[in-house]
C-alpha positions as CSV (number, residue, x, y, z in Angstrom):
1,M,-30.0,28.9,-46.7
2,Q,-31.7,25.5,-47.0
3,T,-32.2,23.7,-43.8
4,T,-32.5,19.9,-43.3
5,E,-35.2,18.3,-41.2
6,A,-32.9,15.7,-39.8
7,P,-32.2,16.5,-36.1
8,I,-28.7,17.3,-35.0
9,K,-27.1,15.3,-32.3
10,S,-27.8,17.4,-29.2
11,V,-29.4,17.2,-25.9
12,A,-32.1,19.6,-27.1
13,S,-33.1,17.5,-30.0
14,K,-33.4,14.3,-28.0
15,A,-35.1,15.7,-24.9
16,P,-38.9,15.0,-24.6
17,I,-41.1,18.1,-24.9
18,T,-42.3,19.4,-21.6
19,P,-45.7,21.1,-21.1
20,I,-45.5,24.6,-22.7
21,T,-45.7,27.3,-20.1
22,A,-44.3,30.8,-19.8
23,L,-41.6,29.3,-17.6
24,T,-40.5,26.4,-19.7
25,L,-40.2,28.0,-23.2
26,P,-36.6,27.5,-24.3
27,D,-34.4,30.5,-25.2
28,H,-31.5,31.1,-27.6
29,K,-29.1,29.2,-25.3
30,Q,-31.2,26.1,-25.1
31,L,-32.2,25.8,-28.8
32,P,-29.8,24.4,-31.5
33,D,-27.8,27.0,-33.3
34,S,-27.0,24.8,-36.3
35,D,-28.8,22.3,-38.4
36,G,-25.5,20.7,-39.6
37,T,-25.9,21.6,-43.3
38,F,-23.2,23.0,-45.5
39,V,-23.1,26.4,-47.1
40,K,-24.2,25.8,-50.6
41,N,-21.5,27.9,-52.4
42,F,-18.5,30.0,-51.6
43,Q,-20.2,33.2,-52.5
44,E,-22.7,33.1,-49.7
45,H,-20.4,34.0,-46.9
46,P,-18.7,37.0,-48.6
47,Q,-22.1,38.1,-49.9
48,S,-23.4,38.3,-46.4
49,I,-20.3,40.2,-45.3
50,V,-20.7,42.7,-48.1
51,L,-24.4,43.3,-47.1
52,T,-23.5,43.7,-43.4
53,S,-20.4,45.8,-43.8
54,S,-22.0,48.3,-46.2
55,I,-25.2,48.8,-44.3
56,T,-23.6,49.1,-40.8
57,P,-23.1,52.9,-41.0
58,I,-26.7,53.4,-42.0
59,L,-27.9,51.2,-39.1
60,E,-25.7,53.0,-36.6
61,K,-27.3,56.3,-37.6
62,L,-30.8,54.7,-37.3
63,H,-29.9,53.1,-33.9
64,P,-27.5,55.4,-32.0
65,D,-28.2,53.2,-29.0
66,G,-26.9,50.1,-30.8
67,H,-30.2,48.3,-30.5
68,Y,-30.4,46.3,-33.6
69,C,-29.1,42.9,-34.7
70,I,-28.1,41.3,-38.0
71,G,-28.4,37.5,-38.6
72,Q,-26.3,35.8,-41.2
73,D,-27.5,32.2,-41.7
74,S,-28.8,32.3,-38.2
75,G,-32.0,30.6,-37.0
76,I,-35.3,32.3,-36.3
77,Y,-37.4,30.2,-34.1
78,W,-41.1,30.8,-34.7
79,R,-42.8,27.6,-33.6
80,L,-42.0,25.1,-30.8
81,M,-41.6,21.7,-32.4
82,E,-39.7,18.4,-32.0
83,P,-37.0,18.4,-33.2
84,P,-36.6,22.2,-32.6
85,E,-35.1,22.8,-36.1
86,K,-38.5,22.1,-37.7
87,G,-39.9,25.2,-36.0
88,A,-37.1,27.4,-37.3
89,E,-35.9,29.1,-40.5
90,A,-32.4,30.4,-41.1
91,P,-32.5,33.3,-43.6
92,D,-29.1,33.9,-45.2
93,W,-29.3,37.5,-44.0
94,F,-31.8,39.4,-41.9
95,Y,-32.1,42.6,-39.8
96,V,-34.1,43.2,-36.7
97,P,-34.6,46.8,-35.5
98,N,-34.8,47.9,-31.9
99,V,-33.5,44.8,-30.1
100,P,-30.0,44.5,-28.5
101,P,-27.4,42.3,-30.3
102,M,-26.5,40.6,-27.0
103,L,-28.5,38.8,-24.4
104,D,-27.3,37.8,-21.0
105,G,-23.8,39.1,-21.8
106,E,-23.2,37.1,-24.9
107,Y,-24.1,37.4,-28.6
108,R,-27.3,35.7,-29.7
109,R,-27.0,32.1,-30.9
110,S,-30.4,32.4,-32.6
111,Y,-33.4,34.6,-32.7
112,V,-36.4,33.3,-30.7
113,L,-39.6,35.0,-31.5
114,W,-41.5,33.9,-28.4
115,K,-38.8,35.6,-26.3
116,E,-38.6,38.8,-28.4
117,F,-42.0,39.5,-30.1
118,V,-40.2,41.8,-32.7
119,A,-40.1,40.4,-36.2
120,P,-37.2,41.1,-38.6
121,L,-37.8,44.0,-40.9
122,I,-36.1,42.3,-43.9
123,A,-35.0,38.8,-44.7
124,I,-32.8,37.9,-47.7
125,E,-32.4,34.4,-49.1
126,F,-29.6,33.4,-51.6
127,V,-30.9,30.9,-54.0
128,S,-28.8,27.7,-54.0
129,G,-30.9,25.5,-56.3
130,N,-33.8,26.3,-58.7
131,G,-35.4,28.7,-56.2
132,N,-38.4,26.5,-55.3
133,E,-37.4,26.3,-51.7
134,E,-37.3,30.1,-51.4
135,R,-40.7,30.4,-53.0
136,D,-42.3,27.5,-51.2
137,K,-45.8,28.6,-49.9
138,T,-46.7,25.2,-48.3
139,P,-48.4,25.6,-44.9
140,P,-47.2,23.6,-42.0
141,S,-48.6,20.3,-40.7
142,V,-48.3,18.6,-37.4
143,T,-45.1,16.8,-38.4
144,E,-43.8,18.7,-41.4
145,K,-42.1,22.0,-41.9
146,A,-43.8,24.8,-43.7
147,G,-42.3,26.4,-46.8
148,K,-40.0,29.4,-46.3
149,F,-42.3,31.8,-48.2
150,W,-45.2,30.8,-46.1
151,V,-43.2,31.1,-42.8
152,Y,-41.9,34.6,-43.6
153,E,-45.3,35.8,-44.9
154,Q,-47.8,34.1,-42.5
155,A,-45.9,33.1,-39.4
156,I,-43.0,35.6,-38.8
157,R,-44.7,38.3,-41.0
158,I,-41.4,39.9,-42.2
159,P,-42.3,43.2,-43.9
160,F,-39.7,42.7,-46.7
161,Y,-38.6,39.4,-48.2
162,V,-35.8,39.4,-50.9
163,I,-34.8,36.4,-53.0
164,F,-31.4,36.8,-54.7
165,D,-30.5,34.3,-57.4
166,G,-26.9,34.9,-58.3
167,F,-26.7,32.0,-60.7
168,R,-29.3,33.6,-62.9
169,D,-28.6,37.3,-62.1
170,N,-32.2,37.6,-60.8
171,L,-33.5,39.6,-57.8
172,E,-37.1,39.5,-56.4
173,A,-38.4,41.6,-53.6
174,Y,-41.7,41.3,-51.8
175,H,-43.5,43.7,-49.4
176,L,-46.0,42.5,-46.9
177,L,-49.3,44.3,-47.5
178,D,-52.6,43.3,-45.9
179,G,-51.1,40.1,-44.7
180,R,-49.8,39.0,-48.1
181,Y,-46.6,39.4,-49.9
182,V,-46.9,41.6,-53.0
183,K,-44.1,41.5,-55.5
184,M,-42.3,44.9,-55.7
185,Q,-41.4,46.7,-58.9
186,P,-37.9,48.1,-59.3
187,N,-37.4,51.9,-59.6
188,D,-35.8,53.7,-62.5
189,R,-32.4,52.6,-61.3
190,G,-33.4,49.0,-61.2
191,H,-33.4,49.0,-57.4
192,Y,-35.9,48.0,-54.8
193,A,-36.6,50.6,-52.2
194,I,-36.6,49.5,-48.5
195,A,-38.2,52.7,-47.3
196,P,-38.0,52.1,-43.5
197,M,-34.2,51.8,-43.8
198,G,-33.8,54.6,-46.3
199,V,-31.9,52.4,-48.7
200,E,-32.3,50.5,-52.0
201,L,-31.3,47.0,-53.0
202,G,-29.9,46.1,-56.4
203,L,-27.4,44.1,-58.3
204,I,-23.8,44.8,-59.4
205,L,-22.0,42.7,-62.0
206,E,-18.3,42.3,-61.1
207,N,-16.0,40.1,-63.1
208,G,-19.0,38.1,-64.4
209,V,-20.4,37.6,-60.9
210,S,-23.6,39.3,-59.6
211,W,-23.5,40.8,-56.1
212,L,-26.4,42.1,-54.1
213,R,-25.6,45.6,-52.9
214,W,-27.2,48.5,-51.0
215,W,-27.6,52.1,-52.3
216,D,-28.9,55.2,-50.5
217,E,-32.1,56.8,-51.6
218,S,-30.2,59.2,-53.9
219,G,-28.7,56.2,-55.7
220,N,-25.2,56.3,-54.2
221,L,-23.6,52.9,-53.7
222,L,-23.0,52.1,-50.0
223,L,-19.4,51.0,-49.7
224,T,-18.1,48.1,-47.6
225,G,-15.6,48.7,-44.9
226,D,-12.7,47.6,-47.2
227,E,-14.1,49.9,-50.0
228,R,-14.4,52.8,-47.5
229,A,-10.8,52.2,-46.4
230,V,-9.6,52.2,-50.1
231,Q,-11.6,55.4,-50.7
232,A,-10.2,57.0,-47.6
233,E,-6.7,56.1,-48.6
234,A,-7.3,57.4,-52.2
235,I,-8.6,60.7,-50.7
236,A,-5.7,60.9,-48.3
237,D,-3.3,60.3,-51.3
238,Q,-5.1,63.0,-53.3
239,Q,-5.0,65.4,-50.4
240,K,-1.3,64.7,-49.9
241,A,-0.6,65.2,-53.6
242,I,-2.5,68.5,-53.5
243,A,-0.5,69.5,-50.4
244,D,2.8,68.5,-52.0
245,Q,1.8,70.5,-55.1
246,A,1.0,73.5,-52.9
247,A,4.3,73.1,-51.1
248,L,6.2,72.9,-54.3
249,A,4.4,76.0,-55.6
250,Q,5.3,77.7,-52.4
251,Q,8.9,76.7,-52.8
252,Q,8.9,77.9,-56.4
253,A,7.3,81.2,-55.3
254,E,9.9,81.6,-52.5
255,A,12.7,80.8,-55.0
256,I,11.3,83.5,-57.4
257,A,11.0,85.9,-54.5
258,D,14.6,85.1,-53.5
259,Q,15.7,85.6,-57.2
260,Q,13.9,88.9,-57.4
261,K,15.4,90.0,-54.1
262,A,18.9,89.0,-55.4
263,I,18.3,91.1,-58.6
264,A,17.1,94.0,-56.5
265,D,20.0,93.7,-54.1
266,Q,22.4,93.5,-57.1
267,A,20.8,96.6,-58.6
268,A,21.0,98.4,-55.3
269,L,24.6,97.5,-55.0
270,A,25.3,98.7,-58.5
271,Q,23.5,102.0,-57.7
272,Q,25.5,102.3,-54.5
273,Q,28.8,101.7,-56.3
274,A,27.8,104.2,-59.0
275,E,27.0,106.8,-56.4
276,Q,30.3,106.2,-54.6
277,K,32.2,106.4,-57.8
278,A,30.5,109.7,-58.7
279,Q,31.2,111.0,-55.2
280,R,34.9,110.2,-55.5
281,L,35.1,111.8,-58.9
282,A,33.4,115.0,-57.5
283,E,35.9,115.1,-54.7
284,R,38.8,114.8,-57.1
285,L,37.5,117.6,-59.3
286,R,37.1,119.9,-56.3
287,A,40.6,119.0,-55.2
288,L,41.7,120.2,-58.7
289,G,39.8,123.4,-58.3
290,Y,36.8,122.5,-60.4
291,D,33.2,122.7,-59.5
292,P,31.6,119.3,-60.3
293,E,28.3,121.1,-61.1
294,D,30.1,123.0,-63.9
295,V,31.7,120.0,-65.5
């Protein structure tokens, strides 16, 4: 997300800079957690939710101790400046491995590199204009901010940087190699492999709108929580239909068995009646002096 260089109205932005020592470096509670800018379009928020919701099961397997954090339009402070926002960038989405999501009993307000020393593994920017801001390689000066591309590549040194331009259905991915971003090439599925996470990134077109999505290494789409719920409900409905069909088949089999038993019982009864009739006839013949065997 684009950030503004105008300071927000806060104590932190007006306070004079004190000498930098290990004891006075500000943390996530002391630094501004917003630059006061608007989200550029209504797709950004749901797009971040889609990315987070669908990757969460993967990250939970990678980090069974829960030590990872995801930032959604959250600040990464990499340089101490005045105002503080000039020393920060706020990727639309980023993931940091092996760090707890909470500090001092509360969720992080921002990610402060001089307190953590662990860089995000991947940062994703959603293009809101022509894309120049996301590709800006301008180095910093004493008073001016550096370009996002330069910050992610040279300052924070994020291994994977992804630029998603939903307006133009375009996706770019960069991998940090020998200190420089190298543009990645998509695989046969048109996806970009993020090997340390065991996933791929690509685009899906839904109702004329491009969405950035995750796939596993086998090319299976990673579903969001809502999609998993719908899938689970569909599976449950299917299993119920199968169970209902099996129950109906069982009922039909039992009905056939009952019918066959009724036929057998009827045949047995007829046989019994025939035998009883033959026995009465034999007894009558004997009473008349005839041997039934001779008749």
